[in-house]
C-alpha positions in Angstrom: 187.9 87.7 54.5 191.2 86.8 52.1 190.0 88.7 49.2 190.2 92.4 50.7 193.8 93.1 51.2 194.0 96.5 53.3 198.3 95.8 54.0 200.9 97.3 52.1 202.5 93.9 51.4 203.2 92.9 48.1 201.0 90.6 46.4 204.0 87.6 45.7 205.9 88.2 48.7 209.1 85.6 49.1 210.8 84.6 52.0 214.9 84.2 52.1 215.2 81.3 51.7 218.7 81.2 51.4 218.9 82.5 54.9 216.8 80.3 56.2 218.6 77.1 54.3 221.8 78.4 56.2 220.9 78.8 59.3 219.0 75.6 59.4 221.8 74.0 57.8 224.1 75.6 60.7 221.5 74.4 63.4 220.7 70.8 62.6 224.5 69.6 62.9 225.2 71.5 66.3 221.4 70.2 67.5 222.6 66.6 66.4 225.3 67.2 68.3 224.2 68.3 71.3 221.6 66.2 71.6 224.1 63.2 71.4 226.8 64.5 74.1 223.5 65.6 76.3 221.9 61.8 75.8 225.4 60.4 76.4 225.7 62.9 80.0 222.4 61.5 80.9 222.9 57.9 80.9 226.8 58.5 82.3 225.4 60.7 85.3 221.8 59.3 85.6 220.7 62.6 86.0 217.0 63.6 84.2 218.4 67.5 83.3 220.6 65.6 80.2 217.7 64.0 79.2 215.7 67.0 79.2 218.2 69.0 77.4 218.7 65.9 75.2 215.3 66.1 73.6 215.2 69.5 73.4 218.2 69.9 71.5 216.3 66.8 69.2 213.3 68.9 69.1 215.3 71.5 67.5 217.4 69.5 65.1 213.9 68.1 64.2 212.2 72.0 63.1 215.7 72.2 61.2 215.8 69.3 59.4 212.2 70.3 58.3 212.3 73.4 57.6 215.3 72.2 55.0 212.5 70.4 53.7 210.5 73.0 53.3 212.9 74.7 52.0 214.0 72.0 49.2 210.1 71.7 47.9 209.9 75.6 47.6 212.7 76.3 45.8 212.0 73.5 43.4 208.6 74.2 43.0 209.8 77.9 42.0 212.6 76.5 39.3 209.8 74.1 37.6 207.5 77.2 37.6 209.8 79.3 36.1 211.1 77.0 33.6 207.4 76.4 32.4 207.3 80.2 31.8 210.4 80.0 30.2 208.9 77.4 27.6 205.6 78.6 26.4 205.4 80.8 23.9 
């Protein structure tokens, strides 16, 4: 199944890690701030809609944080591989 390639994709495709890092880096603080504001609104007004909004914003912040962690690991792994390749004779 995996060995029989039929598409035209490159053998070593890479994602745009820096673009993903930029997007997640922007989304994380905005989502955290929104979660805090919505949580405050939920407590101040007692309406459940603000709690739901806070949960959604917190989930987005969590996804952005996990994405930043994954990007950091991939960049680190790539740098180590490049370092090993340059050290080999």
